C-alpha positions in Angstrom: 186.0 8.8 -114.5 183.1 9.0 -112.0 180.7 9.6 -114.9 182.2 6.5 -116.6 181.7 4.4 -113.5 178.1 5.6 -113.2 177.4 4.7 -116.8 178.9 1.2 -116.4 176.8 0.6 -113.2 173.6 1.8 -114.9 174.3 -0.3 -118.0 175.1 -3.5 -116.2 172.2 -3.0 -113.8 169.8 -2.7 -116.7 171.1 -5.9 -118.1 170.7 -7.5 -114.7 167.1 -6.4 -114.5 166.4 -7.9 -117.9 168.0 -11.2 -116.9 166.1 -11.2 -113.6 162.9 -10.6 -115.6 163.7 -13.6 -117.8 164.1 -15.7 -114.7 160.7 -14.7 -113.5 159.2 -15.4 -116.9 160.9 -18.8 -117.1 159.7 -20.0 -113.7 156.3 -18.5 -114.3 156.0 -20.6 -117.5 155.9 -23.8 -115.4 154.5 -22.7 -112.1 151.6 -20.9 -113.8 150.6 -24.1 -115.6 150.9 -26.1 -112.4 148.9 -23.4 -110.6 146.1 -24.0 -113.2 145.8 -27.6 -111.9 145.4 -26.5 -108.3 142.7 -24.0 -109.3 140.4 -26.7 -110.8 137.3 -26.8 -108.7 136.4 -30.5 -107.9 132.6 -30.8 -107.2 131.7 -32.4 -104.0 128.2 -33.4 -102.7 129.1 -31.7 -99.4 127.3 -34.3 -97.1 127.9 -37.9 -96.3 125.5 -40.3 -98.0 124.5 -42.3 -95.0 122.8 -39.6 -93.0 120.9 -38.6 -96.2 119.9 -42.2 -96.7 118.8 -42.6 -93.1 116.3 -39.8 -93.6 114.6 -41.9 -96.3 115.2 -45.5 -95.2 115.3 -45.2 -91.4 117.8 -45.9 -88.7 117.5 -49.7 -89.0 118.7 -49.5 -92.6 121.6 -47.3 -91.5 122.6 -49.7 -88.7 122.6 -52.8 -91.0 124.4 -50.8 -93.7 127.1 -49.6 -91.4 127.7 -53.2 -90.2 128.5 -54.2 -93.8 130.2 -51.2 -95.3 133.8 -51.8 -94.1 133.9 -55.4 -95.5 132.4 -54.2 -98.8 134.8 -51.4 -99.1 137.7 -53.8 -98.7 136.2 -56.2 -101.3 135.7 -53.3 -103.7 139.0 -51.6 -103.1 141.3 -53.0 -105.8 138.8 -52.7 -108.5 137.8 -49.2 -107.4 141.4 -48.0 -107.3 142.2 -49.4 -110.8 139.1 -48.1 -112.6 139.2 -44.7 -114.4 137.5 -41.9 -112.5 136.0 -38.5 -112.9 137.5 -35.2 -111.6 136.3 -35.9 -108.1 138.2 -39.2 -108.1 134.9 -41.1 -108.1 133.3 -43.6 -110.4 130.9 -42.6 -113.1 127.7 -44.8 -113.6 129.2 -47.4 -116.1 132.3 -48.0 -114.0 130.2 -48.3 -110.8 128.0 -50.8 -112.5 131.0 -52.8 -113.6 132.5 -52.8 -110.2 129.3 -53.9 -108.4 128.6 -56.6 -110.9 132.0 -58.2 -110.3 131.7 -57.7 -106.5 128.4 -59.7 -106.2 129.6 -62.4 -108.6 132.8 -62.9 -106.6 131.2 -62.7 -103.2 128.0 -64.6 -103.7 127.8 -65.9 -107.2 124.9 -63.4 -107.8 124.4 -62.2 -111.3 122.4 -59.1 -110.3 119.7 -57.9 -112.7 120.6 -54.4 -113.8 124.3 -54.9 -113.2 125.2 -57.6 -115.7 125.9 -56.1 -119.1 124.1 -58.9 -120.9 125.7 -58.3 -124.3 125.2 -54.5 -124.1 127.6 -51.7 -123.1 128.2 -50.8 -119.4 126.6 -47.4 -119.9 123.4 -48.8 -121.2 121.8 -48.8 -117.7 122.3 -47.2 -114.3 123.4 -49.4 -111.5 120.6 -48.0 -109.3 118.2 -50.1 -111.4 119.6 -53.1 -109.6 117.8 -51.9 -106.4 114.5 -52.9 -107.9 111.0 -51.4 -107.5 110.8 -51.7 -103.7 113.3 -49.0 -103.1 111.6 -45.7 -102.0 111.7 -43.1 -104.7 113.6 -40.6 -102.5 116.4 -43.2 -101.9 116.5 -43.9 -105.7 116.8 -40.2 -106.5 119.6 -39.8 -103.9 121.7 -42.5 -105.5 120.9 -41.3 -109.0 121.9 -37.7 -108.1 125.2 -38.8 -106.6 126.0 -40.9 -109.6 125.1 -38.3 -112.3 126.4 -35.2 -110.6 129.4 -36.4 -108.6 130.1 -40.1 -109.2 130.5 -42.5 -106.3 133.6 -42.7 -104.1 134.6 -46.0 -102.5 132.5 -45.5 -99.4 129.4 -44.5 -101.4 129.8 -47.5 -103.7 129.9 -49.8 -100.7 126.8 -48.1 -99.3 125.0 -48.8 -102.6 126.2 -52.4 -102.4 125.0 -52.7 -98.8 121.6 -51.2 -99.7 121.2 -53.8 -102.4 122.0 -56.6 -100.0 119.5 -55.2 -97.5 116.8 -55.2 -100.3 117.7 -58.9 -101.1 117.3 -59.8 -97.4 114.0 -58.0 -97.2 112.7 -59.9 -100.2 113.9 -63.2 -98.6 111.9 -62.3 -95.5 108.7 -61.8 -97.6 109.2 -65.2 -99.2 110.1 -66.8 -95.9 106.8 -65.5 -94.5 104.9 -67.2 -97.3 106.8 -70.4 -96.4 105.8 -70.1 -92.8 102.1 -69.8 -93.8 102.4 -72.8 -96.2 103.7 -75.1 -93.5 101.3 -73.6 -91.0 103.9 -72.2 -88.6 103.0 -69.0 -86.8 105.5 -66.1 -87.3 105.1 -64.9 -83.7 104.5 -66.5 -80.4 105.4 -70.1 -80.9 109.0 -71.4 -81.0 109.8 -74.3 -83.4 112.0 -77.2 -82.6 114.9 -78.3 -84.8 113.0 -80.6 -87.2 110.3 -78.0 -87.7 112.9 -75.3 -88.5 114.6 -77.7 -90.9 111.3 -78.3 -92.7 110.6 -74.6 -93.1 114.1 -74.0 -94.5 113.9 -77.0 -96.8 110.5 -75.9 -98.2 111.9 -72.4 -98.7 115.0 -73.6 -100.5 113.2 -76.2 -102.7 111.4 -73.4 -104.5 114.5 -71.2 -104.3 116.6 -73.6 -106.3 113.8 -74.3 -108.8 113.5 -70.6 -109.5 110.0 -70.2 -108.3 108.6 -67.0 -106.9 107.4 -68.1 -103.5 105.0 -65.2 -103.0 103.1 -66.1 -106.2 102.7 -69.8 -105.3 99.8 -71.4 -103.4 100.4 -73.4 -100.3 99.9 -76.6 -102.3 102.4 -75.6 -104.9 105.1 -74.7 -102.3 104.7 -78.1 -100.6 104.6 -79.9 -103.9 108.0 -78.3 -104.9 109.5 -79.6 -101.6 108.1 -83.1 -102.2 109.2 -83.4 -105.8 112.6 -81.6 -105.5 114.6 -84.8 -106.1 113.1 -85.3 -109.4 114.2 -81.9 -110.7 117.3 -81.5 -108.6 119.2 -84.8 -108.1 121.8 -83.2 -105.8 119.2 -82.1 -103.3 120.6 -84.3 -100.4 123.9 -82.5 -100.8 122.0 -79.2 -100.7 120.3 -80.2 -97.5 123.7 -81.0 -96.0 124.8 -77.5 -96.9 121.7 -76.0 -95.3 122.3 -77.8 -92.0 125.9 -76.6 -92.0 124.9 -72.9 -92.4 122.2 -73.3 -89.8 124.8 -74.6 -87.3 127.0 -71.6 -88.1 124.2 -69.0 -87.6 122.4 -70.7 -84.7 124.9 -72.8 -82.8 123.5 -74.9 -79.9 120.0 -73.4 -80.4 117.1 -75.6 -79.3 114.2 -73.5 -80.3 113.7 -71.2 -83.3 111.4 -68.3 -84.2 111.0 -66.3 -87.4 113.9 -64.0 -86.6 116.4 -66.8 -86.1 115.3 -68.6 -89.3 115.4 -65.3 -91.1 119.1 -64.9 -90.1 119.8 -68.4 -91.3 118.1 -67.9 -94.7 119.9 -64.6 -95.3 123.3 -66.3 -94.7 122.2 -69.3 -96.8 121.5 -66.9 -99.7 124.9 -65.3 -99.4 126.8 -68.6 -99.2 124.8 -70.7 -101.6 126.3 -69.3 -104.8 129.9 -70.2 -103.8 128.8 -73.6 -102.5 126.8 -74.4 -105.6 129.8 -73.3 -107.8 131.3 -76.8 -107.2 128.9 -78.1 -109.8 130.2 -75.5 -112.2 133.7 -76.6 -111.5 132.7 -80.2 -112.3 131.1 -79.2 -115.6 134.2 -77.1 -116.5 136.6 -80.1 -115.8 134.4 -82.4 -117.9 134.6 -80.1 -120.9 138.4 -79.5 -120.5 138.9 -83.3 -120.6 137.5 -83.3 -124.1 139.3 -80.1 -125.3 140.0 -80.2 -129.0 143.6 -79.2 -128.5 145.4 -78.6 -125.1 145.1 -75.1 -123.8 142.7 -73.8 -126.4 139.5 -73.7 -124.2 137.5 -75.2 -127.1 135.6 -78.4 -127.6 134.2 -79.5 -131.0 130.5 -79.2 -131.2 130.1 -82.9 -132.1 132.1 -83.9 -129.0 130.0 -81.5 -126.9 126.8 -83.2 -128.0 128.6 -86.6 -127.6 128.8 -86.0 -123.8 125.0 -85.8 -123.7 124.3 -88.7 -126.0 127.1 -91.1 -124.9 127.7 -90.1 -121.3 124.3 -88.9 -120.1 125.5 -85.3 -119.5 122.2 -83.7 -120.4 123.5 -80.2 -119.7 125.5 -80.2 -122.9 122.6 -80.1 -125.4 122.0 -76.5 -126.4 121.1 -75.8 -130.0 123.5 -74.0 -132.3 121.2 -70.9 -132.4 121.1 -70.7 -128.6 124.9 -71.3 -128.3 125.3 -68.4 -130.8 123.1 -66.1 -128.8 125.0 -67.0 -125.6 128.3 -66.0 -127.4 129.7 -69.5 -126.7 130.1 -70.6 -130.3 133.5 -70.3 -132.2 132.5 -70.1 -135.9 135.9 -69.1 -137.2 135.9 -72.4 -139.1 132.4 -72.9 -140.4 133.0 -76.6 -141.2 134.3 -77.2 -137.6 132.1 -75.4 -135.1 133.5 -75.4 -131.5 132.1 -74.4 -128.1 134.2 -71.9 -126.2 134.3 -73.5 -122.7 134.5 -70.4 -120.5 131.8 -68.6 -122.4 129.5 -71.6 -122.0 130.3 -72.1 -118.3 129.8 -68.5 -117.3 126.7 -68.0 -119.5 123.1 -67.5 -118.2 122.4 -71.0 -119.4 124.0 -72.2 -116.1 122.1 -69.8 -113.8 119.3 -70.5 -111.4 116.7 -67.7 -111.3 116.6 -67.7 -107.5 115.4 -64.1 -106.7 113.7 -61.1 -108.0 117.1 -59.4 -107.7 119.6 -61.9 -108.9 120.3 -65.3 -110.4 122.9 -67.7 -109.0 125.5 -68.3 -111.7 128.9 -69.9 -112.1 131.6 -67.7 -110.7 134.0 -66.3 -113.3 137.5 -67.5 -112.4 139.0 -64.8 -114.7 137.3 -62.0 -112.7 139.2 -63.3 -109.6 142.4 -63.1 -111.7 141.6 -59.6 -112.7 141.3 -58.6 -109.0 144.9 -59.8 -108.5 146.0 -57.9 -111.6 144.3 -54.7 -110.4 146.0 -55.0 -107.0 149.4 -55.3 -108.7 148.9 -52.4 -111.1 146.8 -50.0 -109.0 146.0 -48.2 -112.3 143.4 -48.4 -115.1 146.1 -48.8 -117.7 149.8 -49.9 -118.1 152.5 -50.3 -120.7 152.7 -53.6 -122.5 156.1 -54.3 -120.9 154.6 -53.8 -117.4 151.6 -56.0 -118.1 153.8 -58.8 -119.4 155.9 -58.7 -116.2 152.8 -58.8 -114.0 151.0 -61.5 -115.9 154.2 -63.6 -115.9 154.5 -63.3 -112.1 150.8 -64.0 -111.3 149.7 -67.6 -110.8 147.3 -69.2 -113.3 143.7 -68.0 -112.9 142.7 -71.6 -111.8 145.9 -72.6 -110.0 143.8 -74.2 -107.2 142.1 -76.3 -109.9 145.4 -77.5 -111.3 145.9 -74.7 -113.9 149.5 -74.0 -114.8 151.1 -70.8 -115.8 151.5 -70.2 -119.5 154.4 -68.5 -121.2 153.1 -65.6 -123.3 154.1 -66.4 -126.9 155.9 -63.9 -129.1 152.7 -63.6 -131.2 150.7 -62.6 -128.1 153.4 -60.2 -127.0 153.0 -58.5 -130.4 149.3 -58.4 -130.0 149.6 -56.6 -126.6 152.0 -54.1 -128.2 149.4 -53.5 -130.9 146.8 -52.7 -128.3 149.2 -50.3 -126.6 149.9 -48.6 -129.9 146.1 -48.4 -130.5 145.9 -46.4 -127.2 149.0 -44.2 -127.6 151.4 -46.5 -125.6 149.1 -47.6 -122.8 146.8 -50.7 -122.5 143.5 -50.0 -120.7 142.8 -53.1 -118.6 139.0 -52.6 -118.5 138.3 -52.8 -122.2 137.4 -55.4 -124.8 140.9 -55.6 -126.4 142.7 -56.5 -123.2 139.9 -59.0 -122.3 140.4 -60.5 -125.8 144.1 -60.8 -125.1 143.5 -62.4 -121.7 141.2 -64.9 -123.5 144.1 -66.0 -125.7 146.6 -66.1 -122.8 144.2 -68.1 -120.6 141.6 -69.6 -123.0 140.4 -72.2 -120.6 139.3 -69.7 -117.9 138.8 -66.3 -119.5 135.8 -65.9 -121.8 136.0 -64.3 -125.3 134.6 -60.8 -125.2 132.1 -60.0 -128.0 131.3 -56.5 -129.2 128.1 -55.2 -127.7 125.0 -55.8 -129.7 126.3 -59.0 -131.4 125.0 -61.5 -128.8 122.0 -61.6 -126.5 122.7 -64.0 -123.7 119.5 -65.0 -121.8 118.5 -67.8 -119.4 116.9 -70.8 -121.1 113.3 -69.9 -120.1 113.8 -66.3 -121.2 115.2 -67.3 -124.5 112.2 -69.7 -125.1 109.8 -66.9 -124.1 111.4 -64.5 -126.6 111.9 -66.8 -129.5 109.1 -69.4 -129.0 111.7 -72.1 -129.7 113.2 -74.7 -127.5 116.8 -74.0 -126.5 117.8 -77.7 -126.6 119.0 -79.1 -129.9 116.8 -81.6 -131.7 118.1 -85.1 -132.2 118.6 -84.6 -135.9 120.8 -81.5 -135.3 122.8 -83.4 -132.6 123.3 -86.4 -134.9 124.4 -84.2 -137.8 127.1 -82.4 -135.9 128.3 -85.6 -134.2 128.8 -87.2 -137.7 130.5 -84.1 -139.1 133.0 -84.3 -136.2 134.0 -87.9 -136.7 137.5 -88.1 -138.1 137.7 -84.3 -138.5 140.0 -82.2 -136.4 141.5 -78.9 -137.2 145.3 -78.5 -136.8 146.6 -77.2 -133.5 147.5 -73.5 -133.3 151.2 -72.9 -133.7 151.5 -69.2 -132.9 150.3 -69.2 -129.3 146.8 -68.1 -130.2 144.0 -70.4 -129.2 141.9 -69.4 -132.3 141.8 -67.0 -135.3 139.2 -65.0 -133.4 140.8 -61.6 -133.1 139.7 -58.1 -134.0 141.0 -54.7 -133.1 137.5 -53.4 -132.2 137.6 -51.7 -128.8 135.0 -51.0 -126.2 135.9 -49.6 -122.8 133.9 -49.9 -119.6 133.9 -46.1 -119.2 135.3 -44.4 -122.3 134.6 -40.9 -120.9 136.6 -41.4 -117.7 139.4 -43.1 -119.7 139.7 -40.2 -122.0 139.7 -37.8 -119.1 142.5 -39.8 -117.4 144.4 -39.9 -120.7 144.1 -36.1 -121.2 145.1 -35.5 -117.6 148.2 -37.6 -118.0 149.2 -35.7 -121.2 148.7 -32.4 -119.4 150.7 -33.4 -116.4 153.4 -34.7 -118.7 153.3 -31.4 -120.6 153.5 -29.4 -117.4 156.4 -31.5 -116.2 158.3 -30.9 -119.4 157.5 -27.2 -119.3 158.6 -27.0 -115.7 161.9 -28.7 -116.5 162.5 -26.4 -119.4 161.7 -23.4 -117.2 164.1 -24.5 -114.5 166.8 -25.3 -117.1 166.3 -21.8 -118.6 166.4 -20.2 -115.2 169.6 -21.9 -114.2 171.3 -20.8 -117.4 170.2 -17.2 -116.8 171.4 -17.3 -113.2 174.8 -18.4 -114.4 174.8 -15.4 -116.8 173.8 -13.1 -113.9 176.6 -14.3 -111.8 179.1 -13.8 -114.6 177.8 -10.3 -115.2 177.9 -9.5 -111.5 181.6 -10.4 -111.5 182.2 -8.2 -114.6 180.4 -5.2 -112.9 182.5 -5.6 -109.8 185.7 -5.8 -111.8 184.9 -2.7 -114.0 183.8 -0.7 -111.0 186.9 -1.6 -109.1 189.1 -0.6 -112.0 187.4 2.7 -112.4 187.8 3.3 -108.7 191.4 2.6 -108.7 192.0 4.6 -111.9 190.3 7.7 -110.3 192.7 7.6 -107.4 190.0 8.4 -104.9 190.6 5.2 -102.9 186.9 5.1 -101.9 185.1 1.7 -101.6 182.0 1.2 -103.6 178.8 1.1 -101.6 177.7 -2.4 -102.6 178.9 -6.0 -102.1 178.9 -8.7 -104.8 178.2 -12.4 -104.0 180.3 -14.9 -106.0 179.4 -18.5 -105.4 179.6 -18.4 -101.6 182.2 -15.6 -101.2 181.5 -12.0 -100.4 183.6 -9.3 -101.9 183.4 -5.8 -100.4 184.9 -3.5 -103.1 
């Protein structure tokens, strides 16, 4: 009987060891995969960018940069958080370029050269190009290395933005120095009175709004621009009022002024002018909306567009068909009834002032402001169609402060969004052409239609004329022809909630590489989670078997002990769901 007991114990113990081995295998199946994630080495530059930049640019640059960084980080935060990132959690060059472009447009109305896509893809240029030729080579290499090898985190992105602002202010000082010389005011020693300071700033701004390079103008040309500004810029008196207002903010109660004080005022004027000047854009926008072909379509017939110039003296509405096409502002879905897409025309370079070697002042994109709110709500680079519909329904209209009203997303547009999600395996990337196209149809008055890269070449009027050798304004015969064609002709209003038949399933993402990495990471994490769940489920099943087997061992051993008549207690205890049996 003792031998039988021994065999039973050995047999059951062997089974126990097998089952315990299965438990280890089951848990290792999930934890091993999860451990793989923790073993991934994320590259880091190792040092903060500011001390490195200080070595190249000096302590003054660091001081002015640090004064700006916190505010810039906050302005960038929602966009940074929502953009797809690399393994370090940083932005690759195309996403950094996209974020900085939107930042400067929203803050200052600056369309920065090298940041604006201009009909190309976002990865076509490095955002460091926006810093211009005056940036020391070592500083350029520092930013380029960070971008290419590590990407930029939020702080580094803000440092790049602050560096660009510093370069803009340095350029403004060079131009201001030329203005001081033109009006024969010394830059050192003498202090100016209020009227003299006003004259310097007015002379500077007259050439600024006319897009002239002050450093290349003679003294006579600078002064002539100031004398003739009203002829070219009828709203100059309003601009002067804005200048005096900013001067009072920067230099309150000041009686005398030197170059440094005027420099501070000019820097602040440059940062505020774009948002102040945007009121003209709002006026143009409202004028076009009043002549919309159908309500909430964001389109005006080309003949009616030209009619505003011919019949109402609105000379701004006179671009030729070829120029409108290059701008991406022409809806040619009905060749016999050409229409101008209002937001594409408003936000185009045709309405920009070439004010600086670094940027042009342009109309501020209302839809970008809406995207900022959307990004804050989502906190992710993509979302399900259902989630996006909920967020869009809850957000106010992009131009609520201009009288815009929320629109109900039509069933047709809901289906379109679901198609985009299906195209991307169930998630909609919000920084891509397809979602921007969907937003255009949801808010056609405020969100521009996104063209595929390479299909348009938007340029400022003077640049277009230099490239093509042709005037951007339509000839009188062209204007008359389209006005006559529009008479009595009006297409039927859309009935499916779409603003036009312009729709294609062609996709372009801001950063397709980072998006694909994020997608792969999500799939892996989902797979790991499923594996972990299966492992835990398998382990729990085996544990139950172990407990049942332990009971069986105890029972068999006890029976053998009783049957032998020895009356001795076995030398082990068995746990059974919280109870200990000594047998």
